[in-house]
MIDOSE-1310 file (N, C-alpha, C; in nm, 2 decimals, decimal comma, always signed):
residues 271
mtgq	-0,79/-7,18/-2,66/-0,74/-7,20/-2,80/-0,61/-7,13/-2,82; -0,52/-7,19/-2,88/-0,39/-7,12/-2,91/-0,36/-7,11/-3,05; -0,27/-7,02/-3,09/-0,24/-7,01/-3,23/-0,10/-6,95/-3,25; -0,05/-6,96/-3,37/+0,09/-6,90/-3,40/+0,08/-6,78/-3,49
taaa	+0,15/-6,68/-3,46/+0,15/-6,56/-3,55/+0,25/-6,59/-3,66; +0,25/-6,50/-3,76/+0,34/-6,52/-3,88/+0,49/-6,51/-3,83; +0,51/-6,44/-3,72/+0,65/-6,42/-3,67/+0,68/-6,53/-3,57; +0,60/-6,63/-3,56/+0,62/-6,74/-3,47/+0,62/-6,71/-3,32
atev	+0,56/-6,60/-3,29/+0,54/-6,57/-3,14/+0,42/-6,65/-3,10; +0,43/-6,71/-2,98/+0,32/-6,78/-2,92/+0,22/-6,68/-2,87; +0,09/-6,71/-2,89/-0,01/-6,62/-2,85/-0,13/-6,69/-2,79; -0,18/-6,65/-2,68/-0,31/-6,70/-2,63/-0,42/-6,62/-2,69
vasp	-0,50/-6,68/-2,77/-0,61/-6,62/-2,85/-0,73/-6,60/-2,77; -0,79/-6,48/-2,76/-0,91/-6,45/-2,69/-1,03/-6,51/-2,76; -1,13/-6,54/-2,68/-1,26/-6,58/-2,73/-1,33/-6,46/-2,79; -1,42/-6,47/-2,88/-1,49/-6,36/-2,94/-1,54/-6,26/-2,85
eeir	-1,60/-6,30/-2,73/-1,65/-6,20/-2,64/-1,55/-6,13/-2,56; -1,42/-6,18/-2,57/-1,31/-6,11/-2,50/-1,24/-6,01/-2,59; -1,26/-6,02/-2,72/-1,19/-5,93/-2,82/-1,24/-5,79/-2,80; -1,14/-5,70/-2,78/-1,17/-5,56/-2,76/-1,12/-5,48/-2,88
evka	-1,16/-5,35/-2,88/-1,12/-5,27/-3,00/-0,97/-5,25/-3,00; -0,92/-5,26/-3,12/-0,77/-5,24/-3,14/-0,74/-5,10/-3,18; -0,65/-5,04/-3,11/-0,61/-4,90/-3,13/-0,50/-4,89/-3,23; -0,40/-4,98/-3,22/-0,28/-4,97/-3,30/-0,24/-5,11/-3,33
tare	-0,18/-5,13/-3,45/-0,13/-5,26/-3,49/+0,01/-5,24/-3,55; +0,09/-5,34/-3,52/+0,23/-5,35/-3,58/+0,23/-5,48/-3,67; +0,28/-5,47/-3,79/+0,28/-5,58/-3,88/+0,42/-5,59/-3,94; +0,49/-5,71/-3,91/+0,62/-5,74/-3,97/+0,72/-5,62/-3,95
vgvf	+0,71/-5,56/-3,83/+0,80/-5,45/-3,80/+0,94/-5,49/-3,77; +1,03/-5,43/-3,83/+1,17/-5,46/-3,81/+1,25/-5,33/-3,79; +1,35/-5,33/-3,71/+1,43/-5,20/-3,69/+1,58/-5,24/-3,71; +1,65/-5,15/-3,79/+1,79/-5,17/-3,82/+1,87/-5,05/-3,77
yget	+1,98/-5,07/-3,70/+2,07/-4,97/-3,67/+2,20/-4,99/-3,76; +2,20/-4,92/-3,86/+2,30/-4,95/-3,96/+2,27/-5,09/-4,02; +2,37/-5,18/-4,01/+2,35/-5,32/-4,06/+2,30/-5,41/-3,96; +2,29/-5,36/-3,83/+2,24/-5,45/-3,72/+2,09/-5,46/-3,72
nalr	+2,04/-5,58/-3,72/+1,89/-5,60/-3,72/+1,85/-5,61/-3,57; +1,80/-5,50/-3,51/+1,77/-5,50/-3,37/+1,64/-5,56/-3,33; +1,55/-5,56/-3,43/+1,41/-5,61/-3,41/+1,36/-5,67/-3,53; +1,30/-5,79/-3,52/+1,26/-5,87/-3,64/+1,12/-5,91/-3,64
nvnl	+1,05/-5,87/-3,75/+0,91/-5,92/-3,78/+0,82/-5,93/-3,67; +0,80/-5,81/-3,61/+0,71/-5,80/-3,49/+0,57/-5,78/-3,54; +0,47/-5,86/-3,49/+0,33/-5,85/-3,51/+0,26/-5,84/-3,38; +0,19/-5,72/-3,36/+0,13/-5,70/-3,23/+0,01/-5,61/-3,24
dirk	-0,10/-5,64/-3,17/-0,21/-5,55/-3,17/-0,21/-5,48/-3,03; -0,24/-5,35/-3,03/-0,25/-5,27/-2,90/-0,40/-5,24/-2,88; -0,45/-5,29/-2,78/-0,60/-5,27/-2,76/-0,63/-5,14/-2,69; -0,74/-5,08/-2,73/-0,78/-4,95/-2,68/-0,82/-4,95/-2,53
nevt	-0,78/-4,85/-2,46/-0,81/-4,83/-2,32/-0,76/-4,95/-2,23; -0,65/-5,01/-2,28/-0,58/-5,11/-2,20/-0,44/-5,07/-2,18; -0,37/-5,14/-2,09/-0,23/-5,12/-2,07/-0,16/-5,25/-2,13; -0,07/-5,22/-2,22/+0,01/-5,33/-2,28/+0,15/-5,32/-2,23
alig	+0,20/-5,42/-2,16/+0,34/-5,42/-2,10/+0,43/-5,49/-2,20; +0,55/-5,43/-2,22/+0,65/-5,49/-2,30/+0,76/-5,53/-2,20; +0,79/-5,66/-2,19/+0,89/-5,71/-2,10/+1,00/-5,79/-2,17; +1,11/-5,81/-2,10/+1,22/-5,88/-2,16/+1,35/-5,83/-2,11
psgc	+1,46/-5,91/-2,13/+1,59/-5,87/-2,08/+1,64/-5,74/-2,14; +1,74/-5,67/-2,08/+1,80/-5,55/-2,14/+1,85/-5,58/-2,28; +1,83/-5,49/-2,37/+1,88/-5,50/-2,50/+1,80/-5,59/-2,59; +1,68/-5,63/-2,55/+1,60/-5,73/-2,63/+1,51/-5,66/-2,74
gkst	+1,50/-5,52/-2,73/+1,43/-5,45/-2,84/+1,30/-5,39/-2,79; +1,26/-5,40/-2,67/+1,13/-5,35/-2,63/+1,12/-5,20/-2,63; +1,23/-5,13/-2,59/+1,22/-4,98/-2,60/+1,23/-4,93/-2,74; +1,31/-5,01/-2,82/+1,32/-4,98/-2,97/+1,18/-4,99/-3,03
flrc	+1,11/-5,09/-2,99/+0,97/-5,11/-3,05/+0,88/-5,00/-3,00; +0,89/-4,97/-2,87/+0,80/-4,86/-2,82/+0,82/-4,74/-2,90; +0,94/-4,70/-2,93/+0,97/-4,57/-3,00/+0,92/-4,57/-3,15; +0,88/-4,69/-3,20/+0,83/-4,69/-3,33/+0,69/-4,62/-3,34
fnrm	+0,62/-4,63/-3,23/+0,48/-4,58/-3,23/+0,47/-4,42/-3,24; +0,58/-4,35/-3,20/+0,57/-4,21/-3,22/+0,69/-4,16/-3,30; +0,75/-4,25/-3,37/+0,86/-4,22/-3,47/+0,98/-4,16/-3,40; +1,01/-4,19/-3,27/+1,12/-4,13/-3,21/+1,25/-4,19/-3,26
ndti	+1,24/-4,31/-3,32/+1,36/-4,37/-3,38/+1,41/-4,29/-3,50; +1,32/-4,20/-3,56/+1,36/-4,11/-3,67/+1,48/-4,02/-3,63; +1,49/-4,00/-3,50/+1,59/-3,90/-3,45/+1,73/-3,97/-3,43; +1,74/-4,10/-3,45/+1,86/-4,17/-3,43/+1,93/-4,19/-3,57
dgcr	+2,05/-4,14/-3,59/+2,12/-4,16/-3,71/+2,14/-4,30/-3,75; +2,11/-4,34/-3,87/+2,14/-4,47/-3,92/+2,03/-4,57/-3,88; +1,92/-4,52/-3,81/+1,81/-4,61/-3,77/+1,71/-4,62/-3,89; +1,67/-4,74/-3,92/+1,57/-4,76/-4,02/+1,46/-4,86/-3,97
vvgg	+1,33/-4,82/-3,99/+1,22/-4,90/-3,95/+1,15/-4,95/-4,07; +1,12/-5,08/-4,08/+1,05/-5,14/-4,19/+0,92/-5,21/-4,14; +0,83/-5,24/-4,23/+0,70/-5,30/-4,19/+0,60/-5,19/-4,18; +0,49/-5,22/-4,11/+0,38/-5,12/-4,10/+0,33/-5,11/-3,96
imld	+0,29/-4,98/-3,93/+0,23/-4,96/-3,80/+0,11/-4,87/-3,83; -0,01/-4,92/-3,79/-0,13/-4,85/-3,81/-0,19/-4,79/-3,68; -0,23/-4,67/-3,68/-0,30/-4,60/-3,57/-0,44/-4,56/-3,61; -0,54/-4,63/-3,56/-0,68/-4,61/-3,61/-0,69/-4,63/-3,76
gdei	-0,61/-4,73/-3,81/-0,62/-4,75/-3,95/-0,53/-4,67/-4,04; -0,46/-4,57/-3,98/-0,37/-4,48/-4,06/-0,23/-4,53/-4,04; -0,16/-4,55/-4,16/-0,02/-4,59/-4,15/+0,07/-4,47/-4,11; +0,14/-4,49/-3,99/+0,21/-4,38/-3,93/+0,36/-4,38/-3,98
lapn	+0,40/-4,48/-4,05/+0,54/-4,48/-4,10/+0,55/-4,42/-4,24; +0,44/-4,38/-4,30/+0,44/-4,33/-4,43/+0,53/-4,20/-4,43; +0,60/-4,17/-4,54/+0,69/-4,05/-4,55/+0,61/-3,92/-4,54; +0,48/-3,91/-4,57/+0,41/-3,79/-4,57/+0,34/-3,76/-4,43
vdvv	+0,36/-3,85/-4,33/+0,30/-3,83/-4,20/+0,36/-3,71/-4,13; +0,28/-3,62/-4,07/+0,32/-3,51/-3,99/+0,37/-3,56/-3,86; +0,50/-3,57/-3,84/+0,55/-3,63/-3,71/+0,51/-3,55/-3,59; +0,50/-3,41/-3,60/+0,46/-3,33/-3,49/+0,32/-3,36/-3,45
hlra	+0,23/-3,38/-3,54/+0,09/-3,41/-3,51/+0,09/-3,55/-3,45; +0,17/-3,64/-3,51/+0,17/-3,78/-3,46/+0,21/-3,78/-3,31; +0,31/-3,70/-3,28/+0,36/-3,71/-3,14/+0,26/-3,63/-3,04; +0,17/-3,55/-3,10/+0,06/-3,50/-3,01/-0,04/-3,61/-2,99
rvgm	-0,06/-3,70/-3,09/-0,16/-3,81/-3,07/-0,10/-3,92/-2,98; +0,03/-3,94/-2,99/+0,10/-4,04/-2,92/+0,21/-3,98/-2,83; +0,17/-3,96/-2,70/+0,26/-3,89/-2,60/+0,36/-3,99/-2,55; +0,46/-3,94/-2,48/+0,56/-4,02/-2,43/+0,61/-3,97/-2,29
vfqk	+0,63/-4,07/-2,20/+0,69/-4,04/-2,07/+0,82/-4,13/-2,06; +0,93/-4,06/-2,03/+1,06/-4,12/-2,03/+1,10/-4,19/-1,90; +1,21/-4,25/-1,90/+1,26/-4,33/-1,79/+1,28/-4,24/-1,67; +1,35/-4,13/-1,69/+1,38/-4,04/-1,58/+1,29/-3,91/-1,60
pnpf	+1,23/-3,86/-1,49/+1,15/-3,74/-1,50/+1,23/-3,63/-1,57; +1,17/-3,56/-1,67/+1,24/-3,46/-1,74/+1,16/-3,33/-1,76; +1,12/-3,27/-1,64/+1,05/-3,15/-1,65/+1,13/-3,04/-1,72; +1,06/-2,95/-1,80/+1,13/-2,84/-1,86/+1,18/-2,75/-1,75
pksi	+1,28/-2,67/-1,78/+1,33/-2,56/-1,69/+1,23/-2,45/-1,69; +1,11/-2,47/-1,65/+1,00/-2,38/-1,65/+0,92/-2,40/-1,53; +0,82/-2,31/-1,50/+0,73/-2,33/-1,39/+0,64/-2,46/-1,41; +0,59/-2,50/-1,30/+0,49/-2,61/-1,30/+0,38/-2,58/-1,40
fdnv	+0,33/-2,46/-1,40/+0,22/-2,42/-1,49/+0,27/-2,43/-1,64; +0,38/-2,37/-1,66/+0,43/-2,36/-1,80/+0,48/-2,50/-1,85; +0,52/-2,59/-1,77/+0,54/-2,73/-1,81/+0,42/-2,79/-1,88; +0,31/-2,78/-1,81/+0,18/-2,84/-1,86/+0,13/-2,76/-1,97
aygp	+0,14/-2,63/-1,97/+0,08/-2,54/-2,07/+0,16/-2,54/-2,20; +0,29/-2,59/-2,20/+0,37/-2,59/-2,32/+0,31/-2,65/-2,44; +0,26/-2,77/-2,43/+0,21/-2,84/-2,55/+0,08/-2,77/-2,60; -0,02/-2,74/-2,51/-0,14/-2,67/-2,56/-0,11/-2,54/-2,63
rihg	+0,00/-2,47/-2,58/+0,04/-2,35/-2,65/+0,09/-2,37/-2,79; +0,18/-2,46/-2,80/+0,24/-2,48/-2,94/+0,15/-2,54/-3,04; +0,05/-2,62/-2,98/-0,05/-2,68/-3,07/-0,18/-2,60/-3,09; -0,18/-2,49/-3,03/-0,30/-2,40/-3,04/-0,43/-2,45/-2,99
lass	-0,42/-2,52/-2,87/-0,54/-2,59/-2,82/-0,62/-2,50/-2,73; -0,57/-2,38/-2,70/-0,64/-2,29/-2,61/-0,65/-2,15/-2,68; -0,77/-2,10/-2,68/-0,79/-1,97/-2,75/-0,78/-1,85/-2,66; -0,77/-1,88/-2,53/-0,77/-1,77/-2,43/-0,69/-1,82/-2,31
rael	-0,65/-1,73/-2,22/-0,58/-1,76/-2,10/-0,67/-1,85/-2,01; -0,80/-1,82/-2,01/-0,89/-1,90/-1,92/-0,89/-2,05/-1,97; -0,89/-2,07/-2,10/-0,90/-2,20/-2,16/-0,77/-2,28/-2,12; -0,65/-2,20/-2,13/-0,53/-2,26/-2,10/-0,52/-2,30/-1,95
eeiv	-0,57/-2,22/-1,87/-0,57/-2,25/-1,73/-0,66/-2,37/-1,70; -0,77/-2,38/-1,77/-0,85/-2,50/-1,75/-0,79/-2,63/-1,79; -0,71/-2,62/-1,90/-0,64/-2,74/-1,95/-0,53/-2,78/-1,84; -0,46/-2,68/-1,79/-0,35/-2,71/-1,70/-0,42/-2,77/-1,57
dssl	-0,52/-2,70/-1,52/-0,59/-2,75/-1,40/-0,64/-2,89/-1,41; -0,70/-2,92/-1,52/-0,76/-3,05/-1,55/-0,65/-3,16/-1,56; -0,54/-3,13/-1,62/-0,43/-3,22/-1,64/-0,37/-3,25/-1,50; -0,35/-3,15/-1,42/-0,29/-3,17/-1,29/-0,38/-3,25/-1,20
krtg	-0,51/-3,22/-1,21/-0,61/-3,30/-1,13/-0,61/-3,44/-1,17; -0,61/-3,47/-1,30/-0,62/-3,61/-1,35/-0,50/-3,69/-1,31; -0,38/-3,62/-1,29/-0,26/-3,70/-1,24/-0,25/-3,69/-1,09; -0,34/-3,63/-1,02/-0,34/-3,63/-0,87/-0,24/-3,53/-0,82
lwde	-0,20/-3,44/-0,90/-0,10/-3,34/-0,85/-0,16/-3,21/-0,80; -0,28/-3,18/-0,84/-0,34/-3,05/-0,82/-0,33/-3,00/-0,67; -0,38/-3,09/-0,58/-0,38/-3,05/-0,44/-0,24/-3,03/-0,38; -0,14/-3,09/-0,45/+0,00/-3,08/-0,40/+0,07/-2,95/-0,45
vkdr	+0,02/-2,90/-0,57/+0,10/-2,79/-0,63/+0,01/-2,67/-0,65; -0,12/-2,67/-0,62/-0,21/-2,56/-0,66/-0,17/-2,42/-0,61; -0,09/-2,42/-0,49/-0,05/-2,30/-0,44/+0,09/-2,26/-0,48; +0,15/-2,33/-0,57/+0,29/-2,30/-0,62/+0,30/-2,33/-0,77
lhap	+0,20/-2,30/-0,84/+0,21/-2,33/-0,99/+0,32/-2,25/-1,06; +0,37/-2,15/-1,00/+0,48/-2,07/-1,07/+0,62/-2,11/-1,01; +0,62/-2,21/-0,93/+0,75/-2,26/-0,88/+0,81/-2,35/-0,99; +0,94/-2,37/-1,00/+1,00/-2,45/-1,10/+0,95/-2,59/-1,09
gtsl	+0,93/-2,66/-1,21/+0,89/-2,80/-1,21/+1,00/-2,88/-1,14; +1,13/-2,84/-1,15/+1,24/-2,92/-1,10/+1,24/-2,91/-0,95; +1,16/-2,83/-0,88/+1,16/-2,82/-0,74/+1,07/-2,93/-0,67; +1,00/-3,01/-0,76/+0,92/-3,11/-0,71/+1,00/-3,24/-0,68
sggq	+0,95/-3,33/-0,60/+1,02/-3,46/-0,57/+1,02/-3,54/-0,70; +1,10/-3,65/-0,70/+1,11/-3,73/-0,82/+0,97/-3,78/-0,87; +0,90/-3,84/-0,77/+0,76/-3,89/-0,81/+0,67/-3,78/-0,86; +0,68/-3,67/-0,80/+0,59/-3,56/-0,84/+0,64/-3,51/-0,98
qqrl	+0,77/-3,51/-1,01/+0,81/-3,47/-1,14/+0,76/-3,56/-1,25; +0,76/-3,69/-1,22/+0,71/-3,79/-1,32/+0,57/-3,77/-1,34; +0,49/-3,74/-1,24/+0,35/-3,71/-1,26/+0,33/-3,58/-1,33; +0,42/-3,48/-1,31/+0,41/-3,36/-1,39/+0,44/-3,39/-1,54
ciar	+0,53/-3,48/-1,56/+0,56/-3,52/-1,70/+0,44/-3,59/-1,76; +0,37/-3,67/-1,69/+0,25/-3,73/-1,74/+0,14/-3,63/-1,76; +0,13/-3,53/-1,67/+0,03/-3,42/-1,69/+0,06/-3,35/-1,82; +0,19/-3,32/-1,84/+0,24/-3,25/-1,96/+0,20/-3,33/-2,08
aiav	+0,21/-3,46/-2,08/+0,18/-3,55/-2,19/+0,03/-3,55/-2,22; -0,06/-3,55/-2,12/-0,20/-3,56/-2,14/-0,26/-3,43/-2,17; -0,19/-3,32/-2,15/-0,24/-3,18/-2,17/-0,27/-3,16/-2,32; -0,21/-3,23/-2,41/-0,23/-3,21/-2,55/-0,34/-3,31/-2,61
qpev	-0,41/-3,38/-2,51/-0,52/-3,47/-2,55/-0,47/-3,58/-2,64; -0,37/-3,66/-2,60/-0,32/-3,77/-2,68/-0,42/-3,88/-2,68; -0,40/-3,98/-2,77/-0,49/-4,10/-2,77/-0,41/-4,21/-2,71; -0,28/-4,21/-2,73/-0,19/-4,32/-2,68/-0,08/-4,25/-2,59
ilmd	-0,04/-4,32/-2,48/+0,07/-4,28/-2,40/+0,17/-4,39/-2,40; +0,29/-4,36/-2,44/+0,40/-4,45/-2,43/+0,48/-4,42/-2,30; +0,52/-4,53/-2,23/+0,59/-4,51/-2,10/+0,71/-4,60/-2,11; +0,83/-4,54/-2,10/+0,95/-4,62/-2,11/+1,02/-4,63/-1,97
epcs	+0,98/-4,74/-1,90/+1,03/-4,76/-1,76/+1,01/-4,63/-1,68; +0,88/-4,59/-1,66/+0,86/-4,46/-1,59/+0,88/-4,46/-1,45; +0,90/-4,58/-1,39/+0,93/-4,59/-1,24/+1,07/-4,63/-1,20; +1,15/-4,65/-1,30/+1,29/-4,70/-1,27/+1,37/-4,61/-1,18
aldp	+1,34/-4,48/-1,18/+1,42/-4,39/-1,10/+1,35/-4,35/-0,97; +1,24/-4,41/-0,94/+1,15/-4,37/-0,83/+1,16/-4,47/-0,71; +1,13/-4,42/-0,60/+1,12/-4,50/-0,48/+0,99/-4,58/-0,48; +0,98/-4,68/-0,39/+0,86/-4,77/-0,39/+0,73/-4,69/-0,37
iata	+0,73/-4,59/-0,29/+0,60/-4,51/-0,26/+0,56/-4,44/-0,39; +0,66/-4,37/-0,45/+0,63/-4,29/-0,57/+0,59/-4,39/-0,69; +0,65/-4,51/-0,69/+0,62/-4,61/-0,79/+0,48/-4,65/-0,78; +0,43/-4,68/-0,65/+0,29/-4,72/-0,63/+0,20/-4,61/-0,67
riee	+0,23/-4,49/-0,65/+0,14/-4,38/-0,69/+0,13/-4,37/-0,85; +0,24/-4,39/-0,92/+0,24/-4,39/-1,06/+0,16/-4,51/-1,11; +0,17/-4,62/-1,05/+0,10/-4,74/-1,09/-0,05/-4,72/-1,07; -0,09/-4,66/-0,96/-0,23/-4,62/-0,94/-0,28/-4,53/-1,05
lide	-0,20/-4,43/-1,08/-0,23/-4,33/-1,18/-0,25/-4,40/-1,32; -0,16/-4,49/-1,36/-0,17/-4,56/-1,48/-0,31/-4,63/-1,49; -0,35/-4,70/-1,38/-0,47/-4,77/-1,38/-0,59/-4,67/-1,39; -0,58/-4,56/-1,34/-0,69/-4,46/-1,34/-0,70/-4,40/-1,48
irqh	-0,59/-4,36/-1,54/-0,60/-4,29/-1,67/-0,62/-4,38/-1,79; -0,60/-4,51/-1,78/-0,63/-4,60/-1,89/-0,77/-4,60/-1,93; -0,86/-4,55/-1,85/-1,00/-4,53/-1,89/-1,01/-4,43/-2,01; -0,91/-4,34/-2,02/-0,92/-4,24/-2,12/-0,81/-4,25/-2,23
ytiv	-0,71/-4,33/-2,20/-0,60/-4,34/-2,29/-0,56/-4,49/-2,31; -0,50/-4,52/-2,43/-0,43/-4,64/-2,45/-0,29/-4,63/-2,41; -0,24/-4,72/-2,33/-0,10/-4,71/-2,27/-0,02/-4,83/-2,31; +0,10/-4,80/-2,35/+0,21/-4,91/-2,37/+0,32/-4,87/-2,28
ivth	+0,36/-4,97/-2,20/+0,47/-4,95/-2,10/+0,58/-5,05/-2,11; +0,70/-5,00/-2,12/+0,82/-5,09/-2,11/+0,86/-5,10/-1,96; +0,88/-5,22/-1,91/+0,92/-5,23/-1,77/+1,01/-5,35/-1,76; +1,11/-5,33/-1,67/+1,20/-5,44/-1,63/+1,14/-5,52/-1,52
smqq	+1,04/-5,47/-1,45/+0,98/-5,53/-1,34/+0,86/-5,62/-1,38; +0,88/-5,75/-1,37/+0,76/-5,84/-1,40/+0,65/-5,82/-1,31; +0,68/-5,79/-1,18/+0,57/-5,76/-1,08/+0,49/-5,64/-1,12; +0,56/-5,54/-1,18/+0,49/-5,42/-1,22/+0,40/-5,45/-1,34
aarv	+0,45/-5,52/-1,44/+0,38/-5,56/-1,55/+0,25/-5,64/-1,51; +0,27/-5,73/-1,42/+0,15/-5,81/-1,37/+0,05/-5,72/-1,30; +0,10/-5,62/-1,23/+0,00/-5,53/-1,16/-0,07/-5,44/-1,25; -0,01/-5,38/-1,35/-0,07/-5,26/-1,42/-0,13/-5,30/-1,56
sqqt	-0,09/-5,41/-1,62/-0,12/-5,44/-1,76/-0,23/-5,54/-1,77; -0,30/-5,53/-1,89/-0,40/-5,63/-1,93/-0,34/-5,72/-2,03; -0,25/-5,67/-2,11/-0,18/-5,75/-2,22/-0,03/-5,74/-2,19; +0,04/-5,85/-2,22/+0,18/-5,85/-2,21/+0,25/-5,91/-2,33
affh	+0,36/-5,85/-2,37/+0,44/-5,90/-2,48/+0,58/-5,92/-2,44; +0,63/-6,04/-2,46/+0,77/-6,08/-2,41/+0,86/-6,08/-2,53; +0,97/-6,00/-2,52/+1,07/-5,99/-2,62/+1,20/-6,05/-2,58; +1,27/-6,11/-2,67/+1,40/-6,17/-2,64/+1,49/-6,17/-2,76
lgdl	+1,61/-6,11/-2,75/+1,71/-6,10/-2,86/+1,65/-6,05/-2,99; +1,56/-5,95/-2,98/+1,51/-5,89/-3,10/+1,38/-5,95/-3,16; +1,33/-6,06/-3,09/+1,21/-6,13/-3,14/+1,10/-6,11/-3,04; +0,98/-6,09/-3,09/+0,86/-6,10/-3,01/+0,83/-6,25/-2,99
vekg	+0,85/-6,30/-2,87/+0,84/-6,44/-2,84/+0,70/-6,48/-2,81; +0,63/-6,41/-2,73/+0,50/-6,45/-2,68/+0,42/-6,33/-2,65; +0,29/-6,33/-2,67/+0,20/-6,22/-2,64/+0,06/-6,28/-2,60; -0,01/-6,20/-2,52/-0,14/-6,24/-2,48/-0,19/-6,17/-2,35
dteh	-0,30/-6,22/-2,29/-0,35/-6,16/-2,17/-0,24/-6,18/-2,06; -0,22/-6,08/-1,98/-0,12/-6,08/-1,88/-0,12/-6,20/-1,79; -0,24/-6,23/-1,74/-0,26/-6,34/-1,65/-0,21/-6,47/-1,71; -0,24/-6,49/-1,84/-0,20/-6,62/-1,91/-0,05/-6,62/-1,93
ifta	+0,01/-6,50/-1,96/+0,16/-6,50/-1,98/+0,23/-6,53/-1,86; +0,18/-6,49/-1,74/+0,26/-6,51/-1,62/+0,22/-6,64/-1,55; +0,11/-6,70/-1,58/+0,07/-6,82/-1,51/+0,08/-6,94/-1,60; +0,07/-6,92/-1,73/+0,07/-7,04/-1,82/+0,14/-7,00/-1,95
prde	+0,27/-6,96/-1,95/+0,34/-6,92/-2,07/+0,35/-7,05/-2,16; +0,34/-7,02/-2,29/+0,35/-7,13/-2,39/+0,49/-7,16/-2,44; +0,58/-7,06/-2,43/+0,71/-7,07/-2,48/+0,81/-7,09/-2,37; +0,91/-7,18/-2,39/+1,00/-7,21/-2,28/+1,09/-7,09/-2,25
rtqs	+1,11/-7,00/-2,35/+1,19/-6,88/-2,32/+1,12/-6,78/-2,22; +0,98/-6,77/-2,24/+0,90/-6,69/-2,15/+0,91/-6,75/-2,01; +0,89/-6,88/-2,00/+0,89/-6,95/-1,87/+1,03/-6,92/-1,80; +1,13/-6,93/-1,88/+1,27/-6,91/-1,83/+1,29/-6,77/-1,78
yitg	+1,24/-6,67/-1,85/+1,25/-6,53/-1,81/+1,17/-6,51/-1,68; +1,05/-6,55/-1,68/+0,96/-6,53/-1,57/+1,01/-6,59/-1,44; +1,07/-6,71/-1,45/+1,13/-6,78/-1,33/+1,27/-6,74/-1,30; +1,33/-6,65/-1,38/+1,46/-6,59/-1,35/+1,58/-6,67/-1,40
rig	+1,55/-6,77/-1,49/+1,66/-6,85/-1,54/+1,73/-6,77/-1,66; +1,66/-6,68/-1,72/+1,73/-6,59/-1,82/+1,69/-6,45/-1,78; +1,77/-6,35/-1,82/+1,73/-6,21/-1,78/+1,85/-6,12/-1,79
């Protein structure tokens, strides 16, 4: 069964038994940079404990949309976001929202690994310290150890926790950044092309990690790689020129897209 959203994006509609719990919703979301309308009337549900991939050509609005979920667009002069975004039923664009608390709930991993100029231990401990999540050194060490183990880094760094985070390889640095993100116990993790600066082996490890941690977190990933989107995501949303064109189960989007623009992007005719 198919349907049309209010924003005219084509969507493959799941049967009732396939419907899963929704963690976040975007309704009629638009983003303006000054007078430029970069994103128009986006409606999208983000399902809990799944990976949602945002795909599309460069400059189509996918990273702009991603940054709406933790209000990172607030840091850009002249940027204005309209519409509504709900996280567990709470409107996060409201002016009274504590953005620091929001960004603890919604972590972010950037395109290039960006460890702090601190030790491996202090990189992961930074968030728990500033948010008061540990009442003792032992609790802090447990959080750091658990985060490093969850990202598969523990065995690689356990004997050099006080070495600089920047001493790690690129792939290890990105896993350190993911460990840093999950150390504050987020509910959602945003990933903005997390593998674009990594080699194929490191990319494969990050993709395995994404699949492992989605059991505990809801993940939204921007990727230029359609192969990566197909490998790691359960839901895919295709953006083009500021519009959400099509959304649905990843398999359907890649094997039976409903919109000609999606078909053209997937087959390489536009991009």
